[in-house]
C-alpha positions as CSV (number, residue, x, y, z in Angstrom):
1,X,138.3,-35.5,-96.7
2,X,137.6,-34.2,-92.7
3,X,136.5,-30.9,-94.0
4,X,134.2,-32.5,-96.3
5,X,132.6,-34.4,-92.9
6,X,132.6,-31.3,-90.8
7,X,130.7,-29.9,-93.8
8,X,128.1,-31.7,-93.3
9,X,125.2,-30.3,-91.3
10,X,124.5,-33.7,-89.0
11,X,128.8,-33.7,-88.0
12,X,128.2,-29.6,-87.5
13,X,125.4,-30.2,-84.8
14,X,126.7,-33.0,-82.9
15,X,130.2,-30.9,-82.5
16,X,128.3,-27.7,-81.7
17,X,126.4,-29.6,-79.1
18,X,129.0,-31.4,-77.8
19,X,130.5,-27.5,-76.9
20,X,127.7,-26.3,-75.7
21,X,127.4,-29.6,-73.3
22,X,130.7,-29.1,-72.4
23,X,130.6,-25.4,-71.8
24,X,127.4,-25.8,-69.5
25,X,129.4,-28.8,-67.7
26,X,132.2,-26.5,-67.0
27,X,130.3,-23.6,-65.4
28,X,128.9,-26.0,-63.5
29,X,132.0,-27.6,-62.4
30,X,133.3,-24.4,-61.6
31,X,130.0,-23.3,-59.8
32,X,130.1,-26.5,-57.5
33,X,133.6,-26.1,-56.8
34,X,133.3,-22.5,-55.6
35,X,130.3,-23.6,-53.5
36,X,132.6,-26.3,-51.6
37,X,135.3,-23.8,-51.4
38,X,133.2,-20.9,-49.9
39,X,131.2,-23.6,-47.5
40,X,134.2,-25.1,-46.4
41,X,136.2,-21.5,-45.5
42,X,132.2,-20.6,-43.3
43,X,132.2,-23.5,-41.5
44,X,129.0,-24.4,-43.4
45,X,128.0,-28.4,-43.6
46,X,128.7,-29.9,-46.6
47,X,127.2,-32.9,-46.3
48,X,123.4,-34.2,-45.1
49,X,124.3,-35.2,-41.3
50,X,122.1,-32.4,-39.8
51,X,119.6,-34.3,-40.9
52,X,120.0,-37.2,-37.8
53,X,121.1,-33.8,-35.3
54,X,118.3,-32.8,-32.4
55,X,116.1,-29.9,-33.7
56,X,115.5,-28.3,-30.4
57,X,112.3,-25.9,-31.2
58,X,108.7,-27.3,-31.6
59,X,106.0,-27.4,-34.1
60,X,102.0,-26.0,-33.2
61,X,101.1,-28.2,-35.9
62,X,102.0,-32.2,-36.3
63,X,100.0,-35.1,-37.3
64,X,102.8,-37.4,-37.0
65,X,104.9,-37.7,-33.5
66,X,107.3,-34.5,-33.2
67,X,108.9,-31.9,-30.2
68,X,111.4,-30.7,-29.5
69,X,113.6,-33.5,-29.3
70,X,113.0,-34.8,-32.5
71,X,116.0,-34.2,-35.8
72,X,116.0,-32.3,-38.1
73,X,114.7,-35.3,-40.8
74,X,111.7,-35.6,-38.6
75,X,110.8,-31.9,-39.0
76,X,111.5,-32.7,-42.4
77,X,108.6,-35.0,-42.9
78,X,106.2,-32.8,-40.3
79,X,106.3,-29.6,-42.6
80,X,106.0,-32.3,-45.9
81,X,102.7,-33.8,-44.4
82,X,101.3,-30.3,-43.7
83,X,102.2,-29.1,-47.4
84,X,100.1,-32.5,-48.2
85,X,97.3,-31.4,-45.8
86,X,97.0,-28.1,-47.7
87,X,96.7,-29.7,-50.9
88,X,94.3,-32.3,-50.1
89,X,91.9,-30.6,-48.7
90,X,92.0,-27.6,-50.8
91,X,92.1,-29.2,-54.3
92,X,88.7,-30.8,-53.8
93,X,87.0,-27.3,-52.5
94,X,88.7,-25.4,-55.0
95,X,87.0,-27.9,-58.1
96,X,83.9,-27.7,-56.1
97,X,83.2,-24.3,-56.2
98,X,85.1,-23.9,-59.2
99,X,82.6,-26.0,-61.1
100,X,80.3,-24.1,-59.0
101,X,80.7,-20.8,-59.8
102,X,81.7,-21.7,-64.2
103,X,77.9,-23.4,-63.8
104,X,76.5,-20.0,-62.2
105,X,78.5,-18.1,-64.9
106,X,76.3,-19.7,-67.8
107,X,73.3,-19.1,-65.9
108,X,69.7,-17.9,-67.6
109,X,69.4,-15.9,-64.2
110,X,70.9,-12.8,-63.8
111,X,71.5,-11.9,-60.2
112,X,73.6,-15.5,-60.6
113,X,75.5,-15.1,-63.2
114,X,76.3,-11.3,-62.4
115,X,77.7,-12.5,-58.5
116,X,79.9,-15.1,-60.3
117,X,80.8,-12.6,-62.8
118,X,81.8,-10.3,-60.2
119,X,83.7,-13.1,-57.6
120,X,85.7,-13.9,-60.6
121,X,87.1,-10.6,-61.5
122,X,87.4,-9.8,-57.9
123,X,89.4,-13.0,-56.7
124,X,91.2,-13.2,-60.1
125,X,92.4,-9.7,-59.9
126,X,93.8,-9.7,-56.5
127,X,97.2,-11.2,-55.3
128,X,96.5,-14.4,-53.3
129,X,99.0,-13.4,-50.1
130,X,96.5,-10.2,-50.1
131,X,93.8,-12.6,-49.5
132,X,95.9,-14.5,-47.3
133,X,96.7,-11.9,-45.7
134,X,92.7,-9.8,-45.0
135,X,91.7,-13.4,-44.0
136,X,93.9,-14.4,-41.2
137,X,94.4,-10.6,-39.9
138,X,91.1,-9.0,-40.6
139,X,88.8,-11.8,-40.2
140,X,90.0,-14.5,-38.2
141,X,92.1,-12.4,-35.6
142,X,88.9,-10.5,-34.8
143,X,86.9,-13.7,-33.7
144,X,86.1,-13.2,-30.4
145,X,87.8,-15.0,-27.6
146,X,86.9,-18.9,-26.5
147,X,84.6,-18.0,-23.8
148,X,82.7,-15.8,-26.4
149,X,82.7,-18.7,-29.7
150,X,80.7,-18.7,-32.2
151,X,78.5,-21.9,-32.3
152,X,76.9,-23.6,-34.4
153,X,74.7,-26.5,-33.7
154,X,76.4,-26.7,-30.3
155,X,78.7,-28.9,-32.0
156,X,81.2,-26.9,-34.0
157,X,82.7,-23.4,-32.5
158,X,84.6,-20.7,-34.1
159,X,87.1,-18.2,-32.2
160,X,90.5,-16.3,-32.3
161,X,92.2,-19.4,-31.5
162,X,90.8,-21.8,-34.8
163,X,88.2,-24.0,-35.8
164,X,86.9,-26.4,-33.2
165,X,84.9,-29.6,-34.8
166,X,83.3,-32.8,-33.6
167,X,85.7,-35.6,-33.4
168,X,84.4,-39.2,-33.7
169,X,85.7,-41.9,-31.2
170,X,85.5,-45.3,-32.9
171,X,83.4,-48.6,-30.7
172,X,83.7,-52.1,-30.7
173,X,81.7,-52.0,-34.4
174,X,83.0,-49.6,-36.2
175,X,86.0,-52.2,-37.7
176,X,82.8,-54.4,-39.4
177,X,80.9,-50.9,-40.1
178,X,84.2,-50.1,-42.5
179,X,83.9,-53.3,-43.8
180,X,80.8,-52.4,-44.7
181,X,80.8,-49.3,-46.0
182,X,83.6,-50.6,-48.3
183,X,81.4,-53.5,-49.5
184,X,78.8,-51.2,-50.6
185,X,81.0,-49.1,-52.6
186,X,82.4,-52.0,-54.2
187,X,79.1,-53.9,-55.1
188,X,77.9,-49.9,-55.9
189,X,80.5,-49.6,-58.6
190,X,79.9,-53.2,-59.8
191,X,76.6,-52.2,-60.4
192,X,77.4,-49.2,-62.3
193,X,79.7,-51.4,-64.5
194,X,76.9,-53.9,-65.1
195,X,74.6,-51.4,-65.7
196,X,76.5,-49.5,-68.4
197,X,77.9,-52.3,-70.2
198,X,73.5,-53.1,-70.6
199,X,72.7,-50.1,-71.6
200,X,75.5,-50.0,-74.5
201,X,73.9,-53.5,-75.0
202,X,70.1,-52.9,-75.3
203,X,69.8,-49.7,-74.8
204,X,68.1,-50.0,-71.4
205,X,68.6,-47.7,-68.8
206,X,69.0,-49.1,-64.5
207,X,68.5,-46.5,-61.9
208,X,72.1,-46.5,-60.9
209,X,71.6,-43.5,-58.7
210,X,68.9,-45.2,-56.6
211,X,70.9,-48.7,-56.4
212,X,73.9,-47.2,-55.6
213,X,72.6,-45.2,-53.0
214,X,70.7,-47.8,-51.6
215,X,74.0,-50.1,-51.1
216,X,76.9,-47.7,-50.0
217,X,73.9,-46.3,-47.2
218,X,71.6,-49.6,-46.7
219,X,74.8,-52.0,-46.1
220,X,76.5,-49.4,-43.0
221,X,72.9,-49.0,-42.0
222,X,72.6,-52.9,-41.5
223,X,76.1,-53.1,-39.7
224,X,75.6,-50.4,-37.5
225,X,72.4,-51.5,-36.4
226,X,73.5,-55.1,-35.9
227,X,76.4,-54.6,-34.1
228,X,75.9,-51.2,-32.2
229,X,76.7,-47.1,-33.7
230,X,80.4,-47.1,-34.4
231,X,81.5,-44.0,-33.6
232,X,80.4,-41.5,-30.7
233,X,81.0,-38.1,-31.0
234,X,83.4,-36.3,-28.9
235,X,82.2,-32.1,-28.9
236,X,84.9,-29.5,-27.6
237,X,83.9,-27.7,-24.0
238,X,85.3,-24.9,-22.6
239,X,87.5,-25.9,-20.0
240,X,89.9,-22.5,-18.1
241,X,90.4,-20.6,-21.0
242,X,90.6,-22.3,-24.1
243,X,88.0,-25.2,-25.0
244,X,88.6,-28.7,-25.3
245,X,87.9,-32.1,-26.7
246,X,86.9,-32.2,-30.4
247,X,89.3,-31.4,-33.6
248,X,91.3,-27.8,-33.4
249,X,92.0,-26.7,-36.6
250,X,94.2,-23.7,-35.7
251,X,93.5,-20.5,-37.4
252,X,96.7,-20.5,-39.8
253,X,95.6,-23.6,-41.6
254,X,91.4,-21.9,-41.4
255,X,93.4,-18.9,-43.5
256,X,95.6,-20.6,-46.0
257,X,92.8,-23.3,-47.0
258,X,90.4,-20.5,-47.4
259,X,92.7,-18.2,-49.2
260,X,93.9,-20.9,-51.7
261,X,89.9,-22.0,-52.7
262,X,88.2,-18.7,-53.2
263,X,91.6,-17.3,-55.3
264,X,92.1,-20.7,-57.1
265,X,88.4,-21.2,-57.2
266,X,88.1,-18.3,-59.4
267,X,90.4,-19.5,-61.9
268,X,88.6,-22.9,-62.1
269,X,85.4,-21.2,-62.9
270,X,86.5,-19.4,-66.0
271,X,88.2,-22.4,-67.0
272,X,84.9,-24.2,-66.3
273,X,83.0,-21.7,-68.0
274,X,85.1,-21.6,-71.3
275,X,85.8,-25.4,-71.9
276,X,81.5,-25.1,-71.9
277,X,81.2,-22.3,-74.4
278,X,83.5,-24.5,-76.2
279,X,81.6,-27.1,-77.2
280,X,79.1,-26.6,-80.0
281,X,75.6,-25.5,-79.4
282,X,74.6,-28.1,-81.9
283,X,75.8,-30.7,-79.4
284,X,72.7,-28.9,-76.8
285,X,70.2,-29.3,-79.5
286,X,70.6,-33.0,-80.7
287,X,70.4,-33.9,-77.2
288,X,66.9,-31.9,-76.9
289,X,66.2,-33.1,-80.1
290,X,66.4,-36.8,-78.4
291,X,64.2,-35.9,-75.2
292,X,66.8,-35.3,-72.9
293,X,65.9,-32.3,-70.3
294,X,68.4,-29.8,-70.0
295,X,69.9,-31.2,-66.7
296,X,70.4,-34.6,-68.7
297,X,72.1,-33.1,-71.7
298,X,74.8,-31.0,-70.1
299,X,75.5,-34.2,-67.7
300,X,75.9,-37.0,-70.7
301,X,76.4,-34.8,-73.8
302,X,78.1,-31.4,-72.9
303,X,80.0,-31.8,-69.9
304,X,82.1,-35.1,-71.2
305,X,83.1,-33.2,-74.0
306,X,84.1,-29.7,-72.3
307,X,86.0,-32.4,-69.9
308,X,88.5,-32.5,-72.4
309,X,88.9,-28.9,-72.8
310,X,88.8,-28.3,-69.1
311,X,91.2,-30.8,-67.5
312,X,94.9,-29.3,-69.3
313,X,94.4,-25.8,-67.9
314,X,92.7,-27.6,-64.6
315,X,96.5,-29.6,-64.1
316,X,98.0,-25.3,-64.2
317,X,95.3,-24.9,-61.9
318,X,95.6,-27.9,-59.0
319,X,100.1,-27.7,-59.6
320,X,99.7,-23.9,-58.3
321,X,97.6,-25.1,-55.0
322,X,100.4,-27.3,-54.2
323,X,103.3,-24.3,-55.3
324,X,101.2,-21.4,-53.6
325,X,100.7,-23.2,-50.1
326,X,104.6,-21.5,-49.3
327,X,103.0,-18.6,-49.0
328,X,101.7,-20.1,-45.1
329,X,105.5,-18.5,-44.2
330,X,103.3,-15.0,-44.3
331,X,101.0,-16.5,-41.7
332,X,102.9,-18.7,-39.9
333,X,102.0,-22.0,-40.8
334,X,104.1,-24.9,-40.7
335,X,104.6,-25.9,-43.9
336,X,107.6,-27.7,-45.7
337,X,109.2,-24.2,-46.5
338,X,108.3,-22.6,-43.4
339,X,109.9,-25.7,-41.3
340,X,112.4,-26.7,-43.3
341,X,113.6,-24.1,-45.6
342,X,112.8,-21.5,-43.1
343,X,113.6,-22.7,-39.6
344,X,115.7,-25.6,-40.4
345,X,117.8,-23.9,-42.8
346,X,118.4,-20.9,-40.5
347,X,119.8,-22.9,-37.3
348,X,122.0,-25.4,-39.7
349,X,123.2,-22.8,-42.7
350,X,122.9,-25.6,-44.9
351,X,121.5,-23.8,-47.9
352,X,122.5,-25.9,-50.9
353,X,121.4,-29.1,-48.9
354,X,118.1,-27.7,-48.0
355,X,117.1,-26.2,-51.0
356,X,117.6,-28.8,-53.1
357,X,115.7,-31.2,-51.0
358,X,112.9,-29.0,-50.7
359,X,112.7,-28.7,-54.6
360,X,112.7,-31.8,-55.4
361,X,109.9,-32.6,-53.2
362,X,108.2,-29.5,-54.9
363,X,109.2,-31.3,-58.4
364,X,108.0,-34.9,-57.1
365,X,104.3,-33.5,-56.4
366,X,103.8,-31.4,-59.0
367,X,105.0,-34.3,-61.7
368,X,102.6,-37.0,-59.6
369,X,100.0,-34.3,-59.7
370,X,100.3,-33.9,-63.7
371,X,101.0,-37.1,-64.1
372,X,97.0,-38.2,-62.6
373,X,95.5,-35.9,-64.6
374,X,97.1,-36.5,-67.4
375,X,96.3,-40.3,-67.0
376,X,92.6,-38.7,-66.2
377,X,92.6,-37.0,-69.5
378,X,93.9,-40.1,-71.7
379,X,91.0,-41.8,-70.2
380,X,88.5,-39.2,-71.5
381,X,90.0,-38.9,-75.0
382,X,88.2,-39.7,-78.4
383,X,89.6,-43.0,-79.5
384,X,89.0,-44.6,-83.1
385,X,86.7,-47.4,-83.3
């Protein structure tokens, strides 16, 4: 009877899978025990007690409070925020650049299309690390000093110590102004939803763009006139051997963002080009037959269909931006890898704990980005009525 049951393919499958799981479990247990013995013999911490120890080092860019007297745990949060800052800046910029270049690749203008082709071919075949090192060492390091800063309209300055931008300083009317901005945005979204339902019901189109612009710009303008200017501008000024005031963007951040945006934008451009070209040409001809001009046909007919094919590979490019930001360690930008998996690991020797935390963080960020893009893609999927 037992032999007959073992001859059942399903029973054999369960047995073999159980043996495989047991073997993997034994290997994992053996590796963990070996790591425990070696770490204990060398005096390497086996817990997370180092998290609350004093770091003893400073970080040149921190958006949250940090000093040499802060803990390793606070250093972790500084690195995480700096990594998220790079992703938050690079993803929108790379998307805009990629879509612009992708559309330029399809332009009937020979010079524009060939220039876009040259850009994509050069950047896609150049290692990202080489791009970062070139921008940081050959471009930014060769800029003049603070006294000879390159000035743009007298409010933006660029030198070898970074990019200096004007900083807004809130005035008493700022809260009311921000409330007006929020109300204008909500009213614009509500009008857009109403206009879409009305068009689906009657076919009549409303001036959505004009009304939305009036709401988004008009309400804040009324608030600014009624309650005074909400912000004043703090412009950087030369003081001593450096510029003071405004917002200083360190060269490492400029090089990292520029490299990630230009490199990833080339891949996004090819994704956009392929997605648009995958839409059957008959769709454009049908839109033209209905009287839609080329721009409106692309916006209402071609691009919505192309987005269903663009979003999945676009998700991979967004994940690449997050993961490739770890190359910041080569140019000295204080991201999570440079601070936590670099400095903290070297000082505490807690390699397993530090690498486990760092890996878990990148995994969580990647899953969050993928989930957001998958939800957006699902909202654009074809649905049967």
